[in-house]
N, C-alpha and C positions, 0 to 999 in steps of 0.2 A: 165708228171704231171706237171699242170701250178699252180695249188694249192692244198691244201687239202679239204678233203670233198668230194663232189658227189658221194655218196654210189650208187646213180643209175648206173654210168658209172662203178662202181667196179663190180656192180652186173650183169651187161652185159658180162664182162670179167670172173668172178670167180663162176658167179651163187649166190643166195640170201642164206646166210648161216641159219642153222636151229636155231640158237640161235639169230639170228639178228646181226648185224655188231657191233663190238666194233671200234669206230672211234675214233684212236688216231693221224691223220692225222692234225688236224687243229691247236691246240693250244688255243683251247676254253676251258675253265673250265667245267668239269662235272658238278660242282656244281653252278647251274645258280639262280640268286638272285629271291627267292620266294617271288614274288610280289603278290599282293592281286587284284583279279578280280572284287572284289566288286565295283570298282569305274569306270568298264567299263560299262558307261551306253548305251543304243540303239544310243543316239544323238551321242556320239564320233565316231560310226561307220558312222552314217548316213550323219553327216553334215560334213564340212568343218571346220578345227580347225580354230579360230582367233587367234589374235594374243597376248591374254591372256595365253595361255598355252606355246606357245613360248617364252613369256618374263620369265615366271614360271622357265622352264627348264633352260633357261640363265644364271638366277639368281643363281638357285642349283647348277648348274654344276660351274658357276664362284667361288661360296664358296668352293665347293670340291677342285676344282682344285688350288685355291688360286689365281685366277685373279683379278687384282684391280677394275675391273667393269664387269657386263655383257656385256657391249658394245664391248669388245673386242674379243666377241664370236661369231662366225657366225656357225649357225646350219645346219647338212647336212645328208645326207642319208648315214649313217657311214662315215667314213674317205676317203672312196673311191669317195664318191661325191666331196669330197675337192682335192683329188689326180687329180683327172680330169679335175678339174676347173683352178687349181693355172697356169696350162702353159700359159693360156689365158691373165691371168693379169700382170704377173710379167714381166719387161723389161730386155732384153737381148737374148743371142741365145745359150749359152753354160751352161752346167747344168754337175757338178760332182757328181756322186750319188756313196756312199761307199758302197762297193759290195763285195761278193755277198748279196742280201737281197731281199724283197719283190719283184717280178715281175711286179708288176703294177705301180711301180713309173717308171720306165724307159719306159715302154710301153707306159705311157700317154705322157711323155715328148716326146718321139720320133715321136709320131702321131701328135702333135702340131708342128713338124719342127725345135725342138731344137735339138742340138748337144748332144749326151749324151755320157758321157765319165766315165765309170764305173772303180773307183779305190779301191784297196784293203786297202789304208789308206791314210791319209790328208798328204800333203805338207807342210812344213814350211810357204809357202807362195802359197797356191793354187789359181790357174788364172783361174777363172770361173766366170760367172755372178751369177749363184747359186751354193750352195751346199746342197745335201740331206744327212740327216744321221738318220737312224731308230736305235732309243736307248730307249732300250736295243735292239738289232738287231734281227731279224729274217731271217734266222734259227740259228745264230751262239750264239745270247745272248749275244754278247759283249755289254758293258756299258762304256760309255765314262763318264768321269768326268764332274759335273757340272760346275765347274770352267773353264775347259779348253773350253767347248763349249760356254761360256759367251766370253771369251776372242777372240775366232773367229768371234763370231756374231759382237763383237765390231770393230773388223779389218773389216769385210766386210760390217757394216754400214758405216765407214768413208770412202769406194770407192764406195758408193752407190749399194753394191751388197747385196744379200739375203742368209739367212740360215734357212733352212727349217729341223724342226725336227721333227720324227714321233713316237710319244709316244704310239703306239698302245697297247704296252707291258708295258707302263710306269706305270700304277697302280702298279706294284710290287715292284717299288721304288720311291714312290711318293716324297722322299727328295731330289731325283736328277732330278725333274722335271722342266723344262725352263718356264712355264707358269707364274710364278710370275714375272718374268723379261723380258717379252717381249717388255714394253712401252720404247720408244726411241729408238728401234733398229729395225733393217731391217731383225727381226725374225718371224718366224710363226712355231706354234706348232700344232701337229695334234693329236687328242683325239679322243677314242673310247670306248663306252661299252661293244663292242663284246667280248672280251676276258676275261678280269679279273671277270666280274660280269656274263659270261655266256650268254649273250643277244643279240648275233651276228643276229639273226634273226627279232629285233626289227628295226635295219638298223638306229643307231643313231650315229653322230659324230660331232664333231666340229673342226673349225680351231680357235686358240687364236692368235691373234695379235694387232698391233695399229689399231686404228678405222679407218685410212684410208682403210687400206687395207681390213678390215672386211666389210665394205661398198661395195667396189667392189666386194667382193665374194658373200655378199646377192645379188647383182644386178645380178651376174652372175647363181648363185644357182638357183633363182627365188622364187617363192610364194609355200609354202606348201611342204617343202622339207621331213617332218616327218609327218607319219600319227598320228592322233589323240589319238589314243590308246598306240602307241609307246611314245608319249611325255609323258602322264601320268605316265606310268609305268618306263620309264627311270628318271623321277623324284622322283619317289619313291626308285629307286636304289640309285642314288646318293646322296640322302637326308640321307640314313642310314647307319652313320659313327660305329654303333657298328658293323653291320654285316660286314662291310667292314674290320674291323679291324679281325673278326672270319675269314673270308675269307682268309686274307693273312697268319694267321697261319695254318690253312686248307691246303692252297695248297703247303707251305712248307712241311707239313707233309708228303704229297702225293708224292710231287717229291723228298725227302729222300726216301721212299718206292720204288718209281720206281728205283732210283739210286742202291738200294740195289740189286733188282733183276737183272738188268743191269750187276754188279760187279760180281755177281756169276756167270754171262754167259759169263764172258770175253769181256764185250761191255761196257767199262767205258766211260761215257760221255766226248766229248771234248769241249763242250759248252753247254749252254741251261739257260733256265730261272726257275722259279718255275712253270710255265705253259707247260714246252716241255723240254726234252732233245735231244741233236745232239749227233749221234755215229757216228764213221767210221770203216767201214769194207770193205775187198776186197769183199765181198759177199752180199754186200747191196740189189742188184736187187734180188738174189735168195733170202734171207731172207725177204724182202718185199712179193715174191710171196709165199713164205710158210706162212708166218702170214696170206697173204690174202685168203688162200684156207683153213684158218680155221678159218675166219671171223673178222680177225682182220685187221684194215685197216690202213698204215703208210704213211708216205710222203718220196719221195726219190727225186732225183734232176737230170736233164740233166747235168747239168753245174758241179756238182760233183759227180760221179756214186758211191763213197765209202760212202758217206753221208746217214744217216737215220733220220731223225725228228720223235719223239715218243711223244705225249701226254700224259696225264696223265689218265691213266683208271679209272673207276667209281666202287669205292670199293662196292657200294650198288648194282652192277648188277653183281658182282663177276668178275669184271674187272682184277683185279690184278692175281685173279687164273687163268684165262683163258691164260691172256699173259703168265704168267711165265711156264704152261704147254706147250704153243706152243714154247716157247723158250727152254725148256728141251728136246722136240723133235727135234728141230732145234740142238742144242749141240751135242746130241747123234749121229744124222747123219753127221754133220760136222766133228766131232771128228775122225768118221770111216771112 
C-alpha cells in the first residue's frame, strides 16, 4: 500500500462488501465540514475563477493560520501540489527527511535528482541543504516542540539552508504551528484542509513562507490551481471558527472511543493523533486481511510490517460497532 484509500483497488482484491466499505485507512475525519451548496452557482462551474476568490481564500487562510499577511501564502491543489514543486525551486542537492513518514516527500525529492537521506531523528548539527519534518508525523503521530523547531530553523537560516514543516495534521494542535513565525526565516510550512476538515476531495492546500519563496512557488504552480467551487467551499470552512472548535472536541472524543476498543483487544496504540492511531502487532498483515474481508479497510506498511494505522470510524454509520465486532472475531480466532 502506497497510500490509504483507493477502495476500488480494495474491492478488486476482497470484493465489494454488502455494507459498503468502512474506510479507516486515510486519517481523514469522518465528519466533514457541513458547507452550504447554496453558494455554488452555475457560473462557478462554467467560468474560470478570477483573482478575487483566490485572494479571499488566501486572506481567510492567513487569518485562520495566523500568518502575518496573505502574501505569505501560495495556494495549491492540496499540499501535494507544493510537495512536487518545492524540489525545483530550493537550492542544494541533499535533503534529510525524518522518517518513516508520508511516502510522497521522498518520492518527489528523489525524482527531482536530490539525494534523500531518511533519518529517524535529528542529529545535533544535521548536515543537509534541506530538512523536512512532518509535524505531527504520519503515521507515528510524533509531535515536535515548536521552540525546538524554531531553533532549528534559525540555525539552518544562518547557513543558507531550509526547513520544511508539513502540518497536514497540524490543525489538531494549532498552538504548535510554525506559520506565525515564517518571516525572516528559511522556513516553509505546508497546510491542507483535507484531514481535519474532512475535505480531501476539494484538493486545497497552502505553502506558507516568506514572500520571495511564495512568488517562486506561484510561478511554478501556475494559474488556476484550485477550482472555483473548491475556492468558495474552502473559504467557508476556514472562516468557521466555531465549527473548528467543535471539531477538535468531537475528534478527541472519537479517538478516545477508538482507544478503548483497541485496548480491550490488546492492541494498545504506540502512537497517533486525534485522527488516527498506530498499533503494533506481529499479525498486522493477517489482521488487515481479516478486517478487509469484513469490509473494513486499514493501512499497513511495507517498511514496518508489524504496524497498522487505523482512522476514526464514523459512529453515524455504525462504524464503531462494525469495527469492534470484527476485532472480537479476530481476538477469538487469535486466542485459539
